C-alpha positions as CSV (number, residue, x, y, z in Angstrom):
1,M,-14.4,-14.7,-8.6
2,G,-17.2,-17.4,-8.6
3,K,-17.2,-17.4,-5.0
4,A,-16.7,-13.5,-4.7
5,W,-19.5,-12.6,-2.4
6,I,-17.9,-14.9,0.3
7,Q,-15.2,-12.3,0.5
8,I,-17.5,-9.7,2.0
9,P,-18.4,-11.7,5.2
10,I,-14.8,-12.4,5.7
11,L,-13.9,-8.7,5.4
12,A,-16.6,-7.9,8.0
13,I,-15.5,-10.5,10.4
14,L,-11.9,-9.0,10.2
15,L,-13.4,-5.5,10.9
16,I,-15.7,-6.5,13.7
17,L,-13.3,-8.9,15.6
18,P,-11.0,-6.1,17.1
19,L,-13.9,-4.7,18.8
20,F,-13.6,-7.8,21.2
21,T,-10.3,-7.7,22.0
22,N,-8.0,-5.8,24.4
23,F,-6.2,-2.5,23.7
24,Y,-3.0,-4.1,22.4
25,Y,-4.7,-6.4,19.9
26,F,-7.1,-3.7,19.0
27,W,-3.8,-1.4,18.0
28,L,-2.4,-4.3,16.0
29,F,-5.6,-5.1,14.1
30,T,-5.6,-1.3,13.2
31,L,-2.1,-1.7,11.9
32,A,-3.1,-4.9,10.1
33,S,-6.1,-3.0,8.4
34,I,-3.8,-0.2,7.2
35,F,-1.3,-2.4,5.5
36,A,-4.3,-4.5,4.0
37,S,-5.3,-1.3,2.4
38,Y,-1.9,-0.7,1.3
39,T,-1.7,-4.2,-0.2
40,L,-5.1,-3.7,-2.0
41,S,-3.8,-0.2,-3.4
42,W,-0.9,-1.9,-4.5
43,Y,-2.9,-4.7,-6.0
44,L,-4.7,-2.4,-8.2
45,M,-1.7,-1.9,-10.3
46,E,-0.5,-5.4,-10.2
47,R,-3.8,-7.0,-10.9
48,F,-5.4,-4.6,-13.4
49,C,-2.2,-3.5,-15.4
50,G,0.1,-6.2,-14.7
51,R,2.7,-3.9,-13.3
52,T,4.6,-5.3,-10.2
53,S,5.9,-2.2,-8.3
54,L,8.5,-2.3,-5.7
55,G,8.0,1.5,-5.4
56,H,4.8,2.2,-3.7
57,T,6.8,3.5,-0.5
58,L,6.8,6.7,-3.0
59,P,2.9,7.5,-2.4
60,F,3.0,5.5,1.0
61,G,5.9,7.0,2.7
62,L,6.1,10.4,1.2
63,T,2.5,11.3,2.2
64,A,3.4,10.3,5.9
65,Y,6.4,12.1,5.7
66,L,5.1,15.4,4.1
67,S,2.3,15.4,6.5
68,A,4.4,15.1,9.5
69,I,6.4,18.0,8.2
70,A,3.3,20.1,7.5
71,Y,2.1,19.4,11.0
72,F,5.7,20.6,12.3
73,F,5.0,23.9,10.5
74,G,1.6,24.5,12.0
75,Y,-0.7,23.0,9.5
76,P,-3.8,21.5,11.0
77,L,-4.8,17.9,10.6
78,Q,-7.7,18.8,8.3
79,F,-5.1,20.0,5.8
80,L,-3.2,16.8,5.6
81,P,-5.8,15.0,3.0
82,I,-4.6,17.7,0.5
83,I,-1.0,16.5,0.9
84,A,-2.2,13.0,0.1
85,L,-3.7,14.2,-3.0
86,I,-0.8,16.1,-4.3
87,V,1.6,13.2,-3.6
88,A,-0.9,10.8,-5.5
89,L,-0.7,13.3,-8.5
90,I,3.1,13.4,-8.3
91,S,3.2,9.6,-7.9
92,A,0.7,8.8,-10.7
93,I,3.0,10.9,-13.2
94,I,6.3,9.0,-11.9
95,F,4.7,5.6,-12.3
96,Y,3.1,6.4,-15.9
97,I,6.5,7.6,-16.9
98,T,7.9,4.6,-15.8
99,S,5.4,2.3,-17.3
100,M,6.9,3.3,-20.6
101,L,9.8,0.6,-19.7
102,D,9.3,-3.3,-20.1
103,R,7.9,-4.9,-17.1
104,V,11.1,-6.1,-15.7
105,K,12.7,-2.7,-16.0
106,F,9.6,-1.5,-14.3
107,V,10.1,-3.6,-11.0
108,F,13.7,-2.3,-10.8
109,A,13.0,1.4,-11.6
110,T,10.1,1.8,-9.2
111,F,12.4,-0.1,-6.3
112,L,15.0,2.4,-7.0
113,Y,12.6,5.3,-6.2
114,G,12.0,3.8,-2.8
115,V,15.6,3.3,-2.1
116,L,16.6,6.6,-3.0
117,L,13.9,8.2,-0.6
118,W,15.1,5.8,2.1
119,E,18.6,7.2,1.6
120,L,17.6,10.9,1.6
121,A,15.2,11.2,4.3
122,P,17.6,11.0,7.1
123,F,19.0,14.3,5.6
124,I,15.8,16.3,6.3
125,V,16.5,18.2,9.2
126,L,14.5,21.2,10.5
127,K,14.9,23.5,13.5
128,K,12.8,25.2,15.8
129,D,13.9,25.3,19.4
130,V,15.9,22.0,18.7
131,L,16.7,19.9,15.6
132,Y,14.0,17.7,14.4
133,G,13.9,15.1,11.6
134,G,17.2,13.2,10.3
135,E,17.2,9.5,11.6
136,E,14.5,10.1,14.2
137,G,12.0,11.6,12.1
138,F,8.9,13.8,12.7
139,S,5.7,13.3,15.0
140,I,2.2,14.6,15.0
141,T,-0.3,14.7,17.5
142,L,-1.6,11.4,19.0
143,L,-5.4,10.5,18.0
144,P,-7.3,8.1,20.1
145,T,-6.9,4.6,18.4
146,Q,-10.5,4.0,18.3
147,T,-10.7,7.2,15.8
148,V,-7.8,5.8,13.7
149,Y,-9.6,2.5,13.5
150,V,-12.6,4.1,12.0
151,F,-10.4,5.9,9.4
152,S,-8.6,2.6,8.8
153,S,-11.6,0.3,8.4
154,A,-13.5,2.9,6.2
155,L,-10.4,3.0,3.9
156,L,-10.2,-0.5,3.7
157,I,-14.0,-1.0,3.1
158,V,-13.6,1.8,0.2
159,T,-10.5,0.2,-1.1
160,F,-11.9,-3.2,-1.3
161,A,-15.4,-2.1,-2.7
162,F,-13.6,-0.2,-5.4
163,S,-11.3,-3.1,-6.3
164,F,-14.4,-5.3,-6.4
165,I,-16.6,-3.0,-8.6
166,L,-13.8,-2.2,-11.1
167,H,-13.1,-5.8,-11.7
168,K,-16.6,-6.1,-12.9
169,S,-16.7,-2.8,-14.8
170,S,-15.9,-2.2,-18.5
171,L,-13.0,0.2,-17.4
172,G,-11.7,-2.8,-15.3
173,L,-11.9,-5.0,-18.5
174,R,-10.0,-2.5,-20.7
175,M,-7.4,-2.2,-17.8
176,M,-7.0,-6.1,-18.0
177,A,-7.0,-5.9,-21.7
178,V,-4.0,-3.7,-21.6
179,R,-2.3,-5.9,-19.0
180,D,-2.7,-9.0,-21.3
181,D,-1.7,-7.5,-24.5
182,E,-1.1,-3.7,-25.1
183,E,-0.6,-4.0,-28.8
184,A,-4.0,-6.1,-29.0
185,A,-5.7,-3.4,-26.8
186,L,-4.3,-0.6,-28.9
187,A,-5.8,-2.5,-32.2
188,I,-9.3,-2.7,-30.8
189,G,-9.3,1.0,-29.8
190,I,-8.4,1.2,-26.3
191,D,-6.4,4.3,-25.3
192,V,-3.5,2.5,-23.8
193,K,-1.7,5.5,-22.4
194,W,-4.8,6.9,-20.7
195,I,-5.5,3.6,-19.3
196,K,-2.0,3.4,-17.7
197,L,-2.1,7.0,-16.3
198,L,-5.5,6.3,-14.9
199,N,-4.4,3.0,-13.1
200,S,-1.4,4.8,-11.8
201,F,-3.3,7.5,-10.4
202,L,-5.9,5.3,-8.8
203,S,-3.3,3.0,-7.2
204,S,-1.3,6.0,-5.9
205,L,-4.3,7.9,-4.7
206,F,-5.4,4.9,-2.4
207,T,-1.8,4.4,-1.3
208,S,-1.5,8.1,-0.3
209,F,-4.6,8.0,1.7
210,V,-3.0,4.8,3.3
211,G,0.0,6.7,4.2
212,L,-2.1,9.3,5.8
213,V,-3.7,7.0,8.1
214,Y,-0.5,5.3,8.8
215,I,1.0,8.5,10.3
216,L,-2.3,9.3,12.2
217,H,-2.1,5.7,13.7
218,L,1.7,5.7,14.8
219,S,1.6,9.5,15.4
220,H,5.4,9.4,14.1
221,V,7.3,8.7,10.9
222,D,11.1,8.0,10.2
223,P,13.0,7.2,7.2
224,D,12.2,3.6,7.6
225,V,8.9,4.2,6.2
226,F,10.5,3.9,2.9
227,S,12.5,0.7,3.8
228,V,12.9,-2.2,1.6
229,E,10.7,-4.2,4.0
230,N,7.6,-2.0,3.3
231,A,8.5,-1.8,-0.5
232,I,8.0,-5.6,-0.7
233,F,5.3,-6.1,1.9
234,P,2.3,-5.9,-0.6
235,F,4.2,-8.3,-3.0
236,I,4.6,-10.9,-0.3
237,A,1.1,-10.4,1.3
238,S,-0.5,-11.0,-2.0
239,V,1.6,-14.2,-3.0
240,F,-1.7,-16.4,-2.8
241,A,-3.8,-13.6,-4.6
242,G,-6.8,-14.7,-6.3
243,G,-9.7,-12.8,-5.3
244,F,-9.4,-9.6,-3.4
245,I,-9.9,-10.9,-0.1
246,T,-6.6,-13.0,0.1
247,P,-4.3,-9.9,-0.2
248,V,-6.4,-8.8,2.8
249,L,-5.9,-12.0,4.8
250,G,-2.3,-12.1,3.6
251,S,-1.7,-8.7,5.2
252,Y,-3.2,-9.4,8.5
253,L,-1.4,-12.7,8.8
254,L,1.8,-11.1,7.9
255,I,1.4,-8.3,10.4
256,F,0.6,-10.9,13.2
257,A,3.1,-13.3,12.2
258,S,5.7,-10.5,12.2
259,N,4.7,-9.4,15.6
260,A,4.8,-13.1,17.0
261,L,8.1,-13.7,15.4
262,N,9.8,-10.5,16.6
263,T,9.1,-11.6,20.0
264,I,11.5,-14.6,19.6
265,S,14.2,-12.3,18.1
266,P,14.3,-8.8,16.9
267,Q,13.7,-8.5,13.2
268,F,13.3,-12.3,13.0
269,H,10.3,-11.7,10.7
270,L,12.5,-11.2,7.9
271,V,13.2,-14.7,7.7
272,L,9.6,-15.2,7.0
273,Y,9.9,-12.6,4.3
274,A,12.9,-14.2,2.6
275,L,11.2,-17.7,2.7
276,L,7.9,-16.2,1.0
277,L,10.1,-14.5,-1.6
278,I,11.8,-17.8,-2.6
279,V,8.6,-19.6,-2.9
280,S,6.6,-16.6,-4.4
281,P,7.0,-17.7,-8.1
282,K,5.3,-20.9,-7.5
283,L,2.6,-19.7,-5.4
284,R,2.0,-16.9,-7.8
285,R,1.7,-19.2,-10.7
286,F,-0.6,-21.4,-8.8
287,S,-2.8,-18.6,-7.7
288,N,-3.1,-17.0,-11.4
289,A,-3.9,-20.4,-12.7
290,D,-6.7,-21.0,-10.0
291,S,-8.1,-17.3,-10.7
C-alpha cells in the first residue's frame, strides 16, 4: 500500500475515459464498472476476513431478480433500494453462519448457494396476460445508459473509497487480525463473531447494490445471473490483487477481453477463465507476498 495514492488517478482515468467513446464502448465501460464494484465488494470479505466466497451471486443475483419481480408487481424503481438492503441482511446472516465452517468448507458451501439459486430460478414463473419468468427471466423499464453510468460510477467510487479507508482504520486492523488468526484475535479481546458478522454485512451490502445497478443497466435478468461464471468472476478478476485498484483493473480487463474473445466464438471467454483459474494459485501467492 506504499503507492496507494497512485490508485486514485488510475480510477479517475477509468471513469473519465468512457466519456470520450462511442455508445457501444460507453455501454461496455458501464458494465465493466459494475463488475469492478462487484469484485471490490467480494474483495472486502476475502481481503479483510480471509474468506474466499463463491456465493456472492446470492446478494448480487437475488437483488437483481427480486427487483425485477417487484417491478413486475408494480412497485416503483424508488422502492428497489429497500430490496437491496433486505437481501444484504439475509445474505449477511447466511454468510455469517457459513463462516463457522473452516475456510475450505466455506468455499464449497457458498458455491452451493449460488448453484441452488441457479437451478431454482427457472421455476419462478408469474402470470399476468401471459407467463413471465422461467428461463426467460424478468424485465424492468430501460433507463438511459448515461443515468446508469452515473449510478455505477458513484457506486464504484464509494466502494473503492470505503475499502481504502477501512484498510487504514482500527476496524480494518481488527478484521485482518481475525483473518490472520482467530484464536489470537480472541485472546487480545477482539469480538471475533461480531467482526465476522459485520464483515459479512458490509460485503453483502455493497454486492446487493451492485446487483441493483446491474438490473438497471441491462433492464433484464434471467437465471444465468446466478451462473458459475458470475460466481467465479471476482475470484478471477482479483488474482493479481495487491492494492484495491488491481481488482478494479482486473474486472475491466476481464470484461473487455471476454467481449473480444466472444467475437471469435461464442463463450470462448471461458477458455480465458479456465486458464486464469489454473494459474491462480501461483499468481495469488505472488501478489500476497508482494503486498
